[in-house]
C-alpha positions in Angstrom: 0.0 0.0 0.0 1.3 3.5 -0.8 2.2 5.8 1.9 -0.2 8.7 2.5 0.3 11.7 0.2 2.7 14.3 1.5 3.4 17.9 0.6 6.0 18.8 3.2 8.3 21.8 3.4 11.9 20.7 3.5 13.0 24.3 3.8 11.8 27.7 2.8 11.9 26.7 -0.9 11.5 22.9 -1.1 8.6 20.5 -1.1 8.0 16.8 -1.3 5.1 15.5 -3.3 4.8 11.8 -2.5 8.3 10.5 -3.2 9.3 13.3 -5.5 11.4 16.1 -4.0 11.3 19.6 -5.7 13.7 22.3 -4.7 13.4 25.9 -5.9 16.7 27.5 -6.8 17.7 31.0 -7.7 20.3 32.2 -10.1 19.5 35.9 -9.3 17.0 38.7 -9.3 16.4 41.7 -11.5 13.9 44.5 -11.9 11.9 45.0 -15.1 9.9 48.0 -16.1 6.1 47.5 -15.8 5.9 48.3 -19.5 7.6 44.9 -20.1 4.2 43.4 -19.2 1.5 44.8 -21.6 -1.7 45.3 -19.7 -0.1 45.8 -16.3 0.4 49.5 -16.7 -2.7 51.4 -15.8 -3.6 49.0 -13.0 -4.1 51.1 -9.9 -1.6 49.1 -7.9 0.9 48.6 -10.8 4.4 49.5 -9.7 6.9 51.3 -12.0 9.2 48.3 -11.8 8.5 44.7 -11.3 10.8 42.3 -9.3 11.6 39.1 -11.1 13.5 36.0 -9.9 15.7 34.2 -12.3 14.7 30.7 -11.0 15.3 27.1 -11.6 14.1 23.8 -10.0 15.8 20.7 -8.8 13.9 17.4 -8.9 14.9 14.2 -7.2 12.9 11.2 -8.0 13.6 7.4 -8.5 17.3 7.8 -8.1 17.4 10.6 -10.8 18.5 14.2 -10.3 16.9 16.6 -12.8 17.6 20.3 -13.1 14.8 22.4 -14.7 16.2 25.5 -16.3 19.7 26.9 -15.9 19.6 30.7 -15.3 21.7 33.4 -17.0 25.0 31.7 -16.4 28.2 33.4 -15.5 28.0 37.1 -16.5 30.9 39.5 -17.0 31.0 42.4 -14.6 29.3 45.5 -16.1 27.2 43.6 -18.7 23.5 44.5 -18.7 21.6 41.8 -16.7 18.6 41.6 -19.0 17.8 38.7 -21.3 18.9 39.3 -24.8 15.3 38.6 -26.0 14.1 41.5 -23.8 16.6 43.9 -25.2 15.5 43.0 -28.7 12.0 43.9 -27.7 13.2 47.5 -27.0 12.7 47.3 -23.2 15.9 48.8 -21.8 17.5 47.9 -18.5 16.0 49.9 -15.7 19.1 50.0 -13.7 22.5 48.4 -13.8 22.3 45.1 -11.8 25.4 44.1 -9.9 27.1 40.9 -11.0 26.4 39.2 -7.7 22.7 39.5 -8.4 22.8 36.9 -11.1 25.0 33.8 -11.6 24.1 32.3 -8.3 22.9 28.8 -9.5 26.1 26.9 -8.6 25.9 28.2 -5.0 22.2 27.3 -4.9 22.9 23.8 -6.0 25.7 23.5 -3.4 23.3 24.7 -0.7 20.9 21.9 -1.8 23.7 19.4 -1.4 24.1 18.7 -5.2 27.3 18.7 -7.2 27.1 19.6 -10.9 28.3 16.0 -11.6 25.2 14.6 -9.8 22.7 16.1 -12.4 21.8 13.5 -15.0 19.2 15.6 -16.9 18.6 19.3 -17.6 15.2 20.1 -18.9 14.9 23.6 -20.5 11.4 24.9 -20.4 12.4 27.1 -23.3 15.5 28.6 -24.9 15.4 32.2 -23.7 18.7 33.5 -22.3 17.7 33.5 -18.7 16.9 29.8 -18.8 20.0 28.3 -20.6 23.0 30.2 -19.2 24.7 27.5 -17.2 24.3 24.5 -19.6 27.6 25.1 -21.4 29.3 28.4 -20.8 31.8 29.2 -23.5 30.8 25.8 -25.1 32.0 23.7 -22.1 29.2 21.6 -20.6 28.8 22.7 -17.0 26.9 19.5 -16.0 29.2 16.8 -17.4 27.0 13.8 -16.9 23.7 15.4 -18.0 21.7 15.1 -21.1 20.0 18.5 -22.0 16.4 18.4 -23.2 14.6 21.2 -25.0 11.6 22.1 -27.1 12.5 21.6 -30.8 10.5 24.6 -32.2 12.7 27.0 -30.2 15.8 26.0 -32.1 14.5 27.7 -35.3 13.1 30.6 -33.3 16.2 31.5 -31.3 19.3 29.4 -32.1 19.4 29.6 -35.9 18.9 33.4 -36.2 21.5 34.1 -33.5 25.0 35.2 -34.5 27.5 32.5 -34.5 29.3 34.0 -31.4 26.0 34.3 -29.5 26.6 32.6 -26.1 23.4 30.6 -26.2 24.1 29.4 -29.7 27.7 28.5 -28.8 26.5 26.5 -25.8 23.7 24.6 -27.5 25.6 23.8 -30.6 28.5 22.5 -28.4 26.0 20.2 -26.6 24.5 19.0 -29.8 28.0 18.2 -31.3 28.8 16.2 -28.2 25.5 14.2 -28.4 24.2 15.7 -25.1 21.2 17.5 -26.5 17.9 15.9 -27.4 14.4 17.4 -28.2 11.4 16.8 -25.9 8.3 15.0 -26.9 4.9 16.1 -25.7 3.7 13.8 -23.0 7.1 12.2 -22.5 8.2 10.9 -19.1 11.6 12.5 -18.5 12.1 11.0 -15.0 9.9 8.7 -12.7 6.7 10.6 -12.1 7.6 13.6 -14.2 6.2 14.3 -17.6 6.5 17.2 -20.0 3.6 19.0 -21.8 3.9 21.4 -24.7 2.7 24.8 -23.7 3.4 27.2 -26.6 2.9 30.9 -26.8 5.7 32.4 -24.7 7.9 30.6 -27.1 7.0 28.0 -29.8 8.8 25.2 -28.0 7.8 26.1 -24.4 7.2 23.1 -22.1 5.6 22.7 -18.6 6.5 19.8 -16.3 4.1 17.8 -14.2 5.4 15.9 -11.2 2.8 13.4 -9.9 2.9 10.8 -7.3 0.2 9.1 -5.1 -2.7 10.7 -7.0 -1.4 14.3 -6.5 0.6 16.6 -8.6 2.8 19.7 -8.9 3.2 21.7 -12.0 6.4 23.6 -12.9 4.8 26.2 -15.0 7.9 27.8 -16.7 7.1 31.2 -18.2 3.4 30.5 -18.7 3.0 32.9 -15.8 5.9 35.3 -15.2 4.3 37.6 -12.6 1.4 36.9 -10.1 -0.8 39.5 -11.7 -1.2 37.3 -14.8 -3.1 34.7 -12.8 -5.8 37.1 -11.9 -5.8 38.7 -15.4 -4.4 36.4 -18.1 -4.7 39.2 -20.7 -1.5 40.7 -19.1 1.2 39.6 -21.4 5.0 39.9 -21.6 7.2 41.6 -24.1 9.1 38.4 -24.5 6.0 36.4 -25.6 6.7 35.3 -29.1 3.0 34.8 -29.9 1.0 36.9 -27.5 -2.4 35.5 -28.4 -1.3 31.9 -28.0 0.5 32.9 -24.8 -2.8 34.2 -23.4 -4.7 31.0 -24.5 -2.0 28.9 -22.8 -2.4 31.0 -19.6 -6.1 30.4 -19.6 -5.7 26.7 -20.3 -3.4 26.2 -17.4 -5.6 28.3 -15.1 -8.4 25.9 -16.0 -6.2 22.9 -15.1 -5.0 24.1 -11.7 -7.6 26.4 -10.2 -9.4 24.8 -7.4 -7.8 21.4 -8.0 -5.3 21.2 -5.2 -2.5 21.2 -7.7 0.7 22.8 -6.5 2.0 25.4 -8.9 5.8 26.1 -9.1 6.6 29.5 -10.6 10.3 30.2 -11.4 10.0 34.0 -11.8 7.7 34.9 -8.8 9.6 37.0 -6.3 8.2 35.6 -3.1 6.7 32.2 -2.6 7.6 29.8 -5.5 5.1 27.1 -4.5 1.4 27.7 -4.1 -2.2 26.5 -4.8 -4.8 28.6 -6.6 -8.3 28.4 -4.9 -11.5 28.6 -7.0 -11.7 32.4 -6.4 -8.0 32.7 -7.6 -6.8 33.3 -4.0 -3.1 32.3 -3.8 -2.4 29.8 -1.0 1.3 29.4 -0.4 2.2 25.8 0.3 3.9 26.8 3.5 0.4 27.7 4.8 -1.0 24.3 3.9 -1.0 21.6 6.5 0.9 18.5 5.6 -1.2 15.5 5.2 
């Protein structure tokens, strides 16, 4: 007989769902102008800048160690700390971000007790710069024992058009040349209890991960929702959405799947609590406030 279902806090930023551990990690933080999120400006409570976490997740399940997303990567001092795709959308850096405010993923992994050699799979929810940075800086795989998985439509959207010295292109092409890169398939099981589902709009190859055990589940939502306000108003977009209309449809689809269901949502960019439930009235219930059962 299976043990009772558990959602337990292992720390401020970790949960257990059945036998699956999920740890929220941070590569850094930045501030974006509210204009980066079309539809947010004009809201009475809308701030002039919006704090965003550059997040990732670590999953341990069935003897596997999976990293979901890989931050900005190491960043030279003085370089603007805004994703390249954002700069292309003509949304300038609000303020120069100090180098120590990004590039923190290795320290976060160490704090979780994980060496880079321990990771056997890296799943990239999509190929924007703030999600791929540590996979192969300067073309050298940072996680030597890991296969890197990605959404194939993003290759044509971001890698092929990039200049040949673009850091993301250099990294991903190096992984491909070494046989360490493989596309995801919709509905595929990437680790015990963890499947991926295609969720396009933000990018054409964007994927969401579902971790399910003992009849419960957590959803790692990627960039379907980038700020909490999008859950209450899915018409609020992001300048980095490749297909804004499809991105809104995808937000509405996932709201329909998680609202009032008890599903835990894991949001990589939210600045405060990364794990929460959404009640039927869209009230956000942090998992820390939910009694373990």
